[in-house]
N, C-alpha and C positions, 0 to 999 in steps of 0.2 A: 487180574481183571475183577472189578467189583461184582458181587452177587446180584444177578438181574432178576432173581425170583421175587414174586410179591411177598410182602411181609405177612399178609393175611388175605385169604380168599373166602368169600361167603359160601356156605353150603348150598347145594341145589334147592333145598327146601326154603332157605332164606331168600334166594333169588326169586323163586316162584311166588313168594308171599309179598314181594316188594311192590311199592306203589309204581315204580318205574316199569316193572313188568306188566302190571295191569294197564298202565297208560299206553304202553307199546301195543298190547293186544287190542285195546279199544281203538287206537289210531289205525291199525291195520284194517279193522272192520269198517270204520267210518270212511276211510279214503281208498279202500280196496288196493292197498299197497303191501308188499312183502317187506316186513321189518323184523328179520329173524334175530337180530342181536343189537347191542348198543351201537356198534359202528354204523349199522344200517339206519338206526334211529337218528343218529347225529347227522349223517349224510342227508337224510330226508329233511331234517329241520333247516339245513342250509340251502338245499335246492328248492324247497317248497315252504318258505317261512309263513305264508298265509295259512296253509293247512295246519302247520305245527302250532301257531299261536291261537288259532281257533280251538284246537283240541286242548291246549293248555288252559285257555279261558274257561272252557266248559268243564275242565277237570275230568276228562275222559277216563273212565275206569277207576276213578278215585273220588273222594269227597272234598277235593281241594279247589273246586271251581270258584271263579270270581263272582261275588254278589254284585249284580248290576245288569244293565241292559247293553248288550254288545252291539246291536245294530247289524246291518247286513254286510257292511264292508270291513274287511280286516286290514287292508293295506292299500294305500294310494301312493303312486310314484315310488315303488319299492326299489327301483334302480338308482334312485338319487340318494346320495349321502354326503352332506346333509340334505334334507328335503323330503325324505319319506315320511308319510303320515300314517300312524297306526290307529285303527278303530275310530275313524273320524266321527261316527254317529253314536259312539258309546256314551253312556252316562253311568257313573259309579261314584262311590265314596270310599276313600282310603281307610278312614277310621272305622266305617261300618264293617269292612272286611277284617280288620284286626280285632274288632270287638264282637265277633260272631258267637263266641262262647260266653256264657253267663253263669257258669257252674262254680263249684267251690274249690276247684283246683287252683294252684298258685299261678298268678299272672306276673306278679312282681315280688322279688325277694331282695330287700334292700339292706345293705350294711353301710353305715356311715362311719368308716374306719371301725373302731371297736366301741364306739360310743352309742350309736343308734342302730336298732334293728327293727325292721318292719316287714310285714307281708301283706299283700293284697291278693285276694282271690280274683278270678275273672268276673264274678258277680260284683265284688267290691269296686273293681276298676270301672266296670260299666256304669254303676250308679254314681261314682265320683265324676266321671266324664259327663254324665247326663246333667248333673247339678252345675258343673263349671260351664258347660255349653249354654245352659239356660241363663246363667249369670252374664256370659258374654253377649248373648242376644239382647238381654235387657240393657246392656251398655250401648246397643246399637251396632254391634259388630255384624258385618255381612260378608258374603263371599267377596274375596279380593282384598279385604282389609288385612292389615298385618298385626299379628300378636307376637310380641317379643318376650324373651325370657332371659333375665340376668341371674342365672341359676346354675348350681351344680347338678349332678345326676341324682335328683330326688324323685320320688314317686309323683310329686306335684308337677314336676317338669313334664313327665310323660302325660299326666292328666291334662295339662294345659295344651300340649301339642295335639292330643287326640281331640280335645274339645274344639280347638281352632279348626282342625281338619274336618270335623263333622259339619261345620258351618260352611266350609270352603274358604275360611280365612287362611292366610299364608303365615307360617310359623318361622321364627328365627330365634337364635339363641347366642349368648356370649357367656363365657365362663366368668364367675365372680372374682377370679384372680386377675382379670383385666382391670387396668386403671380406668378412670372416668373418661379420658380422651379416647382410649381404645374402644370403649363402648359407644361413644358418640360417633366416632368415625364409621362404625358399622351401622348402628341403628339410625343414624342421621340420614343415611341413604334411602331407607325404606319407610320412614315415617310411620312407626307403629301407633295404633290407636290405644292398645292396652299393653302395659309392661308388667310382667310378673317377676318379682325380685325376692331374693332371700335376704335374711338379716345377717348372714355370715355363713361360714363353712369350717369344716375341720380338715386339717392337713398336717401330716407328720406329727400327730399328737398335739397340735396347737389349734386354738380357735381363733379365726380371723373374722372380725366384724366388718361389714361393708355398707351398712345403712348410711354411714356418714358421707358416702360418695353419691348417694342418690340425688340429693338436691342439686349437686353440681351437674350430674347427668341430665336431670329433668330440665334444668335451665336452658339446655341446648337441644331439647327434644319437645318443641311446642305441640307436636301432633298428639302426644300422649294425653288421653283424657282420664285414664284410670290406672292407678298403680296397685297391684295386688301383692301384699307382703306375706311371704311364707316364713313363719317363725321356726327356724331350724336350730339355732344355737341358744336361743333364750325365748321365753314365752311372753313376757310383758314388754310392751314398747309404747313410747310416746311418739306418735306419727304426725304430730302437729306441724313439724317442719318439712314434711314430705308432701308435695302437692298431689292432691287427688288420691291419697293412699287409704287403703282399707286392708285389714288383716284378711287372710285367705278365708278363715272360718266365717267372718262377717260377710264377706263377698258372696259366699254360696249359701248362707243361712236362709235367705228367703225362698230358696229353691230346694229345700230338704225333702219336699214331697215328690220331686221329679224322679221317675223311675225309667223313663223312656227318652230316647234321643231322636231328635228330628234330623235325620241325615240328609244333607243337601245332595241331590244328584248332579254330578259335575262332569264336564268333558274329560276324556281320557288324558289329555295333556294339560289339564288345569294345574297351575303351580301349587306345590305342596310346601316346600321348604325354601328358605334362603339361608345357605350355610357359608361361613367364611373360613 
């Protein structure tokens, strides 16, 4: 019979210092319930989900609470699935909650295979998002618009997503290894206003250029008003053949002074991503 013993068990001191322990104790006090252990905590979360999620939103006993206005109601029609509505009066912003830190610690550590290495601190990331968000607003992007990325996993992809989310725009992405028709099949459904695209990517020690596909893609995406090109595999580009194209640096340059983000307060169920 296989060994049923845990591979590792935390010490009593570590359990006592854990966020979950602090959360459990605060929930006991708030709701006047006995929650002596994890099993009791889990059972309470299932039997009384409104209480559990209010405590989680507030970050009871921890500093992990949600930034935003919760409203008075936690759950409507909780017995319906689907049909239950969580925090119907709430207003918050996803990007604001992710960007709450602005210190010098690492937010993004990026390796593009063994060719490119970059780090962004939380402060760097916040400022980059502030500038990209201001540039998107200048292009007329508002809540509910779509911002699409034809990008690999670059820091600029994260920046674009957070900037779109800060406004309430809906973000979508497609990998640059997709052919033109694969991109059109996806983005054609959502009609993006802004498209962020790379010039290429590295894979398996090779460099693959993708700018040549953009004109074909854009010919079938009439909704796109602006294309933002991220130079990843080379720095100099002639973008005359790409409709509405600007290099990333030129797109954000007029907003280099921006240090703050105007976060749009959004409903709890406001759409964030469209993923394929």
